[in-house]
N, C-alpha and C positions, 0 to 999 in steps of 0.2 A: 322503179329503178333506184329511188333514193337519191340523196345528194341535192335535193331541191333547196334553194335559198328560201328561208322562211322570213327572215327579218334582218335589217341592218340598223345597228344602234350607233348614233353619232353623238359626240359631245367632248371627247378628249381632244386636246390641242396638239398632242404629240403621239408617238407610237404606243400602241396597247401591247403590253408585255405579258399579261396574265389575265385569264378569266376563269371564274368558277361559279357553278350553281350552288345555291343553298340546298339543305336537306330535302325539301319538297319541290324544288325547282320553281318556286314562286319568285325568287330574287336571283339576280346575277350580279356578281361583283367583278369589276375590272380594274386592273392596276396599270398605270401608264408612266411613260417617261415624262409626262407633264407634272409628276410628283403627287398626283391625286389618285384616289380610289373612288370609283363611282358605283353606286348601288342602283340597280335597275329593277323595276317591278314587272316581271315577266307575266304576271297574271293580269296585268292591265296594259297590254300592248307595248311593253318595254319602256314605259314612262320612267324618266330619271327621278329617283326618289331623293337622293342626297349625294353630296360630294364630301368625302372625308379628306381632310388636309392635315399635315403634320410632318410628313417626310420632307427632307431638304434636297433629295436627289430622286432619280427615277425609281418608281415602284416596280420591282421585278417579279414579285410573286404574291398571290393572295390565296388563302385557303380558309374555309369555314371549319369549325370543329364539328363533332359528330351531330350535335343537335342544333347547329347553326346559331347558337347564342353568342358566339365569339367569332371574330374574323382576325386572322393573323396576316400581316403584310411584311414582306421583306424588301429592303431597298438598297440601292447603291450607296446610300448614306451610311451603310454598315450597321443599320438598326433593324430590329424586328419590333413591330408595334402590334399590340393586341387591342382590338376594338370590341366594345360591349354592344352587340347588335340587338340585345334585348332591351337596351336603354338608348335607342336612337343613334347608335354608332359612336357613343362616347369613348374616348381613349382611356383605357385602363392605366392607372398609375402603378 
């Protein structure tokens, strides 16, 4: 029938506004009103890998580029940040 709940990930302290899988579905990025982006290891039971910080307001949107080397995040702080996921999530200047 489909629609079966497979997993629930917890860790954000406020509303989750956006989620996106990477290219091969091994990682999931979530953006939240708590001003953070969390990266989850879906190949390892949804373990929290890291928390990206830098936005000063809610994160409203997250999206990987085509090969998942970069993650873009859009925020209510009126900025878009580009994160280097091939380098541990370092914020690109």
